[in-house]
C-alpha positions in Angstrom: 7.5 8.8 50.4 8.6 5.1 50.5 11.3 4.1 48.1 12.2 0.6 46.8 15.8 -0.6 47.1 16.6 -2.9 44.2 19.6 -5.1 43.5 22.1 -3.0 41.5 24.4 -4.3 38.8 27.8 -4.3 40.5 29.9 -5.9 37.7 29.7 -6.2 34.0 28.9 -10.0 34.1 26.6 -9.9 37.2 23.1 -11.3 36.8 22.2 -11.6 40.4 23.6 -11.0 43.9 23.6 -13.0 47.1 22.9 -11.2 50.4 26.0 -12.0 52.4 25.0 -9.9 55.4 22.3 -7.4 56.5 23.8 -4.5 58.5 20.4 -3.0 59.2 17.1 -4.5 60.4 13.5 -3.5 59.9 12.7 -0.4 62.0 16.3 1.0 61.9 16.8 4.7 60.9 18.9 5.0 57.8 20.8 7.9 56.2 21.9 8.2 52.6 25.3 6.7 52.2 25.0 4.2 55.0 25.9 0.6 54.4 22.8 -1.5 54.7 24.0 -4.8 53.4 26.9 -6.8 51.9 26.2 -8.4 48.5 28.2 -11.2 47.0 28.5 -10.9 43.2 30.2 -13.1 40.7 33.4 -11.2 41.3 33.6 -10.1 44.9 31.6 -9.2 48.1 30.7 -5.6 48.0 28.9 -3.0 50.2 25.4 -1.9 49.3 24.7 1.7 50.3 21.3 3.4 50.8 20.5 6.3 48.6 17.6 7.5 50.8 17.0 8.8 54.3 14.3 7.2 56.4 13.3 4.1 58.2 13.9 0.5 56.9 10.3 -0.6 56.5 10.7 -3.9 54.8 13.4 -6.5 54.0 12.3 -8.9 51.1 15.3 -11.3 51.0 17.1 -13.1 53.8 20.8 -13.6 54.3 22.1 -16.2 51.8 19.3 -15.5 49.3 20.0 -14.7 45.7 18.3 -11.7 44.1 18.3 -11.0 40.3 19.4 -7.6 39.0 16.7 -5.0 39.7 15.0 -7.4 42.1 13.3 -5.8 45.2 15.5 -6.1 48.3 14.0 -3.6 50.8 11.9 -0.5 51.2 12.9 2.7 52.9 10.4 5.4 53.9 8.7 7.2 56.8 7.9 5.3 59.9 4.4 3.7 59.6 4.1 4.5 55.9 2.2 2.0 53.7 4.6 0.5 51.2 2.7 -2.7 50.1 1.5 -1.1 46.9 5.2 -0.7 45.9 5.8 -4.4 46.3 2.7 -5.3 44.3 3.6 -3.0 41.4 0.7 -0.7 42.2 -1.5 -2.6 39.7 -3.0 -5.2 42.0 -4.8 -3.0 44.5 -8.5 -2.5 43.9 -10.0 -4.9 41.4 -12.6 -3.2 39.1 -15.5 -5.1 40.6 -14.6 -4.1 44.2 -16.0 -0.7 44.9 -15.4 1.2 48.1 -12.5 1.3 50.4 -13.3 -1.9 52.3 -11.9 -4.3 49.6 -8.9 -2.0 49.2 -8.0 -2.4 52.8 -8.3 -6.2 52.6 -5.8 -6.2 49.8 -3.3 -3.9 51.5 -2.8 -6.1 54.5 -1.4 -9.4 53.2 2.4 -9.5 52.9 2.0 -12.0 50.1 -1.3 -11.7 48.1 -3.2 -14.9 47.5 -3.4 -16.4 44.1 -7.0 -17.4 44.3 -9.6 -15.2 42.6 -11.4 -13.5 45.4 -15.2 -13.0 45.1 -16.8 -10.0 46.8 -19.5 -12.1 48.3 -17.5 -13.2 51.4 -15.2 -10.4 52.4 -15.3 -11.5 56.0 -13.9 -15.0 55.1 -10.8 -13.4 53.7 -10.1 -11.5 57.0 -8.1 -14.4 58.6 -5.5 -14.4 55.7 -3.9 -11.1 56.5 -3.4 -12.1 60.2 -1.5 -15.3 59.1 0.6 -13.5 56.5 2.1 -11.1 59.1 2.8 -14.0 61.5 6.5 -14.0 62.5 8.0 -17.4 61.5 11.4 -18.1 63.1 12.7 -20.0 60.1 14.8 -19.3 57.0 14.6 -20.6 53.5 17.7 -22.3 52.0 17.9 -21.7 48.3 20.1 -23.1 45.5 23.0 -20.6 45.2 24.7 -19.6 42.0 28.0 -21.4 42.3 29.5 -20.5 38.9 29.0 -17.8 36.3 27.3 -20.2 33.9 25.2 -22.2 36.4 21.5 -22.3 35.8 20.6 -25.2 38.0 22.3 -27.7 40.4 21.8 -31.4 41.1 21.6 -32.5 44.7 24.2 -35.2 44.9 23.8 -36.1 48.6 22.3 -34.7 51.8 24.7 -34.5 54.7 21.9 -33.7 57.1 18.4 -35.0 57.6 15.1 -33.4 58.8 15.3 -33.0 62.6 19.1 -32.6 62.7 20.6 -29.6 64.5 22.5 -27.3 62.1 25.1 -24.6 62.8 26.2 -21.9 60.4 29.1 -23.3 58.4 27.9 -26.9 58.6 27.8 -28.8 55.3 24.1 -29.4 54.4 24.6 -31.1 51.1 26.8 -31.7 48.0 25.6 -30.1 44.8 26.8 -30.9 41.3 27.1 -27.8 39.1 28.1 -27.6 35.5 31.7 -27.3 36.6 32.2 -29.4 39.7 30.7 -31.0 42.7 30.7 -28.5 45.6 29.6 -28.3 49.2 26.6 -26.3 50.2 27.0 -24.7 53.6 24.3 -23.5 56.0 24.2 -19.8 56.9 21.7 -20.2 59.8 21.7 -21.9 63.2 18.7 -24.1 64.0 17.0 -27.3 63.1 16.6 -28.7 59.6 12.8 -28.5 59.4 12.1 -29.3 55.7 13.9 -30.8 52.7 12.3 -29.9 49.4 14.3 -32.1 47.0 15.6 -35.6 46.9 19.1 -36.8 46.0 19.6 -36.8 42.2 17.0 -34.1 41.5 17.9 -30.8 39.8 16.9 -27.4 41.2 17.1 -24.1 39.4 19.3 -21.3 40.8 17.3 -19.6 43.6 15.0 -22.6 44.0 14.0 -23.6 47.5 16.0 -26.5 48.8 15.3 -26.6 52.5 14.1 -24.7 55.6 16.1 -24.2 58.8 14.7 -22.6 62.0 13.2 -23.2 65.4 11.4 -26.5 66.1 7.7 -26.2 65.6 8.0 -23.2 63.2 5.1 -23.0 60.7 7.0 -24.3 57.6 3.9 -24.6 55.4 3.0 -21.0 56.0 6.6 -19.9 55.3 6.7 -21.8 52.0 3.3 -20.4 51.0 4.5 -16.9 51.8 7.7 -17.4 49.8 5.6 -18.6 46.8 3.1 -15.8 47.0 0.2 -18.1 47.9 -2.5 -17.9 50.5 -1.2 -19.6 53.7 -2.7 -22.9 54.9 -5.9 -22.7 56.9 -6.5 -19.1 56.0 -10.1 -19.8 55.2 -12.8 -22.2 56.4 -12.5 -25.8 55.3 -15.6 -25.7 53.2 -14.5 -22.6 51.3 -10.9 -24.0 50.9 -12.3 -27.2 49.4 -14.3 -25.2 46.9 -11.1 -23.3 45.8 -9.0 -26.4 45.5 -10.5 -27.4 42.2 -9.6 -24.3 40.2 -6.2 -24.3 41.9 -5.5 -27.8 40.6 -6.2 -26.5 37.1 -3.8 -24.3 35.1 -3.3 -21.4 37.4 -2.7 -19.2 34.4 -6.4 -19.2 33.7 -7.6 -17.8 37.0 -4.6 -15.4 37.2 -5.1 -14.1 33.7 -8.8 -13.5 34.3 -8.7 -12.0 37.7 -5.5 -9.9 37.5 -4.1 -11.5 40.6 -0.4 -11.8 41.3 1.4 -14.4 39.3 3.9 -16.7 41.0 7.0 -16.2 38.9 10.6 -15.3 39.5 11.7 -11.8 38.4 14.1 -13.4 35.8 11.2 -15.4 34.3 9.0 -12.3 34.1 11.7 -10.3 32.4 12.5 -13.2 29.9 8.8 -13.5 29.1 8.5 -9.8 28.4 11.5 -9.9 26.1 10.0 -12.9 24.2 6.5 -11.4 24.0 5.1 -14.3 26.0 2.0 -13.9 28.2 3.5 -15.2 31.4 0.0 -16.1 32.8 -0.2 -18.9 30.2 3.1 -20.5 31.2 2.8 -23.5 33.5 5.2 -23.4 36.4 7.5 -26.3 37.4 9.0 -24.6 40.5 7.9 -24.9 44.1 4.1 -25.0 44.3 3.7 -24.1 40.6 6.1 -21.1 40.6 7.2 -20.1 37.1 11.0 -20.1 36.7 13.3 -19.3 33.8 13.3 -22.9 32.5 9.5 -22.8 32.1 9.7 -19.7 29.9 12.5 -21.1 27.8 10.6 -24.3 27.2 7.2 -22.7 26.7 5.6 -23.2 23.3 2.7 -20.7 22.7 1.1 -22.9 20.0 0.6 -25.7 22.5 -1.1 -23.4 24.9 -3.8 -21.9 22.7 -6.5 -24.2 23.9 -5.8 -23.6 27.6 -8.1 -20.7 28.3 -11.3 -22.6 27.5 -14.0 -23.9 29.7 -13.3 -25.0 33.3 -13.2 -28.8 32.8 -11.7 -28.7 29.4 -8.2 -27.5 30.3 -7.6 -30.4 32.7 -8.4 -32.9 30.0 -6.6 -31.0 27.2 -3.5 -30.5 29.4 -3.2 -34.3 29.7 -3.7 -35.0 26.0 -0.4 -33.6 24.7 1.6 -35.5 27.3 1.4 -39.0 25.7 1.9 -37.5 22.2 5.5 -36.6 23.0 6.8 -40.2 23.4 4.6 -41.3 20.5 6.5 -39.1 18.1 9.7 -41.0 18.5 9.7 -44.7 17.5 10.9 -47.2 20.1 14.6 -47.9 20.0 15.7 -51.4 19.0 18.8 -53.4 19.9 21.0 -53.2 22.9 21.7 -49.7 24.2 22.2 -47.7 27.4 20.6 -44.3 28.2 22.7 -42.1 30.4 21.2 -39.1 32.2 22.7 -35.8 31.0 25.0 -34.3 33.7 24.9 -30.6 34.6 28.3 -30.1 33.0 27.2 -31.7 29.7 24.0 -29.6 29.7 26.1 -26.4 30.1 28.5 -27.5 27.4 25.6 -28.2 25.0 23.9 -24.9 25.8 26.9 -22.6 25.7 28.7 -24.0 22.7 25.5 -24.3 20.7 24.8 -20.6 21.5 28.4 -19.8 20.5 28.4 -21.7 17.2 25.0 -20.5 16.1 25.3 -16.9 17.3 28.9 -16.0 16.7 29.9 -16.0 13.0 32.9 -18.3 13.2 35.7 -18.2 10.6 39.0 -20.2 10.7 42.6 -19.5 9.8 45.2 -22.2 9.8 49.0 -21.8 9.9 52.0 -24.1 10.0 54.7 -23.4 12.6 58.3 -24.8 12.4 59.0 -26.2 15.9 62.7 -27.2 15.4 64.1 -24.5 17.7 61.4 -25.0 20.3 62.2 -28.7 20.4 65.9 -27.9 20.8 65.3 -25.3 23.6 62.9 -27.3 25.7 65.4 -29.7 27.2 67.7 -26.8 28.2 64.8 -25.0 29.9 63.8 -28.2 31.8 67.3 -28.5 33.2 66.8 -25.3 35.2 63.0 -25.1 35.5 61.3 -26.2 38.8 58.4 -27.5 36.7 58.6 -29.5 33.5 57.8 -27.2 30.6 55.7 -28.6 27.8 55.1 -27.4 24.3 51.6 -26.4 25.4 53.1 -24.1 28.0 55.2 -22.5 25.2 52.1 -22.0 23.1 50.3 -20.3 26.1 53.2 -17.9 26.6 53.4 -17.2 22.9 49.7 -16.4 22.7 49.8 -14.2 25.8 52.7 -12.1 24.4 51.0 -11.9 20.9 47.7 -10.8 22.5 49.5 -7.8 24.0 50.7 -6.9 20.6 47.3 -7.4 19.0 44.9 -6.2 21.7 41.9 -6.2 19.3 42.0 -10.0 19.4 41.9 -9.9 23.2 38.3 -8.6 23.1 34.7 -9.7 23.6 31.4 -8.9 21.8 28.8 -7.5 24.2 26.0 -6.7 21.8 26.1 -2.9 21.8 29.8 -2.6 22.3 33.1 -4.5 22.0 35.1 -4.8 25.2 38.9 -4.8 24.9 40.7 -6.2 27.9 43.9 -4.7 29.2 44.9 -7.9 30.9 45.5 -11.4 29.4 43.8 -14.3 31.0 44.1 -17.5 28.9 41.7 -20.4 29.4 43.2 -23.8 28.9 40.7 -26.6 27.9 41.1 -29.7 30.1 39.3 -33.0 29.3 37.6 -34.7 32.3 35.4 -37.7 32.4 32.1 -35.7 32.4 33.2 -33.3 29.6 35.4 -30.3 29.4 36.5 -27.6 31.8 38.5 -24.4 31.0 40.6 -23.2 34.0 42.2 -19.8 33.6 45.8 -18.7 33.7 45.6 -15.1 34.8 48.0 -12.5 33.6 49.7 -15.1 31.5 51.8 -12.5 29.6 53.6 -11.6 32.9 54.4 -15.1 34.0 57.4 -17.2 33.3 57.2 -20.5 31.4 57.9 -22.5 34.6 55.1 -20.5 36.5 52.7 -21.2 33.6 53.6 -24.9 33.7 53.1 -25.3 37.4 49.8 -23.5 37.3 48.5 -25.5 34.4 49.4 -28.8 36.1 47.8 -27.7 39.4 44.5 -26.5 37.7 44.3 -29.6 35.5 44.7 -31.8 38.6 41.9 -29.9 40.4 39.7 -30.2 37.3 40.0 -34.0 37.2 39.4 -34.2 41.0 36.4 -31.9 40.8 38.0 -29.4 43.1 38.0 -26.3 41.0 36.5 -23.2 42.5 34.6 -20.4 40.6 37.7 -18.2 40.7 39.6 -20.9 38.8 37.4 -20.9 35.7 36.1 -17.3 35.4 37.5 -14.3 33.6 39.2 -15.8 30.5 39.9 -13.4 27.6 41.3 -16.0 25.1 41.2 -19.8 25.0 43.5 -22.7 23.9 42.5 -26.3 23.1 45.2 -28.8 22.4 44.6 -32.3 20.9 48.1 -32.8 19.7 48.8 -35.4 22.4 46.0 -37.6 20.9 47.7 -37.8 17.5 45.5 -35.1 15.9 47.2 -33.1 13.1 44.7 -30.2 13.0 41.1 -29.4 14.0 38.8 -26.4 14.5 37.4 -25.5 17.9 34.2 -23.7 19.0 34.8 -20.3 20.6 34.4 -20.3 24.4 32.2 -17.3 25.3 32.8 -14.5 26.1 36.1 -14.8 24.2 36.2 -13.7 20.6 38.8 -16.3 19.6 40.1 -19.8 20.5 43.3 -21.5 19.2 43.2 -25.2 18.3 46.7 -26.8 18.5 47.6 -30.0 16.6 50.5 -32.4 17.1 54.1 -31.9 16.1 54.8 -33.9 13.0 58.1 -34.6 11.2 57.9 -33.8 7.5 60.3 -33.4 4.6 61.2 -29.8 3.6 63.3 -28.4 0.8 66.1 -26.0 0.8 66.5 -23.4 -2.0 69.0 -25.7 -3.8 66.4 -28.5 -3.7 68.1 -30.5 -1.0 65.6 -32.4 1.2 65.9 -32.1 5.0 63.6 -33.1 7.9 61.7 -30.5 9.9 59.0 -30.5 12.6 55.7 -28.8 11.8 52.8 -28.0 14.1 49.5 -26.8 12.7 47.4 -24.3 14.6 43.9 -23.0 13.7 42.3 -19.9 15.2 38.5 -19.8 15.3 37.5 -16.1 15.4 34.2 -14.3 15.9 33.8 -12.2 12.8 31.8 -9.6 14.7 35.0 -8.6 16.5 38.0 -10.0 14.6 38.5 -9.8 10.8 40.6 -12.2 8.7 43.6 -9.9 8.3 43.8 -9.4 12.1 43.5 -13.1 12.8 46.3 -13.8 10.3 48.5 -11.1 11.8 48.0 -12.5 15.2 48.9 -16.0 14.0 52.0 -14.7 12.3 53.2 -13.2 15.6 52.6 -16.5 17.4 54.5 -18.2 14.6 57.5 -15.9 15.0 57.6 -16.3 18.8 57.5 -20.1 18.6 60.0 -20.4 15.8 62.3 -18.1 17.8 61.3 -19.1 21.3 64.2 -17.3 23.0 62.4 -14.0 22.1 59.7 -14.9 24.6 62.3 -15.1 27.4 63.8 -11.7 27.0 
């Protein structure tokens, strides 16, 4: 019996995996335990083993393609065994109206079932479609990779190649702006750049089709149609094709919902629609050739779609009606102003911090720290340190040591469990022109002040030059944000997911203090405020953590021994 191989969850934060390499090809014999592919996760590149014996009957994703968790990758079974019903979910074969075995065979043959609603009156006309769908096309799809743990889409900054150029594996195809940095997109295939699907400045969701590379003369249209689950071009006579174009131009959700045919949607979009209780057949797709992607489900408003499943001509007119109403709701702006497009970084900051503030119940604890001894010690340290140590470096070290003493603060809320980390990775907020980046100092509790100082300066420079790599900003367990250098006395920060706390640091200020006998003397005070997720950290724990940080900074030599 044929068995489907799905993308496993190889790390706690993994949402999808990228096929780094296939070690088997269709037709190869496979035994349980054999390595069939290498999968790149958000943490590392790992081996994917087969759990079944048999023949590799089908490979559904190409090298370099991203696959969501639980997405179909391949099928293993007996040689010659029919596996197509597994790919179609077993629910698409045999429509109620089609009786006898003949229609069933017609639906078993296509590798990618057509979207159009098939009528039983012309079964012979559908025969050419299966022949096209099994055609070998010597070309590969280039998709938008997931270049960071928070990336949902990328903006094509510039193309380094144009259609018709020869491309080798490792060549830079384009530059892509993510929510963190502008990164280079490499080709994983040798061949000719046959197709470019997006223009410079356009945004593409993760796993969206960017380009096609292959042999000159390859049938690109057929490949794109196959990838999107459509009928391939010229699969039916021109007259019949023209007759089907009209319903295809309408909302495809109507014909799909009525006929039970396959819906063009990414697995992530389908899963999200199920979780939200949305009928995905009513969601209009904005992806390639109308494919439904995650963004479409996020932005879908059921109330606005209630009139869609009406008569044939009505949907087209009604679909256009709401469009002008959106701008009409906002009055025209007056005066002199400039509209700036929202960058990928700013979109991610808006999304993640909004989710954090409105999902995690924040509370705040503020404490004053006397920095006199730290101020006195710093010049002595800088005389022997290879890197100039700042007060911020001292705070990072103090927090790292305090987190080892209060491990419950070094934790994250994961819905059904609280994860307590056994290592201390501190994220340090760095302001850049486009927004904010949080590079990570790993194992900060084990590093010296000079090592922390050098690493912070190196990462901050990379952040400003847009040269940070995913490994530089992933894996934080606690975060620090410092506005003291801008003259800020105190402030509150929004928790940086998945952390449960963030420490906001104000500037050092000289104030008057009083001895027990009433004598006035000057002292240097720094205010710090911890923002904590009340689902993980309680007030007493936050206060205890701050007291430890206070003791370490007021007696800074204790951090060095």
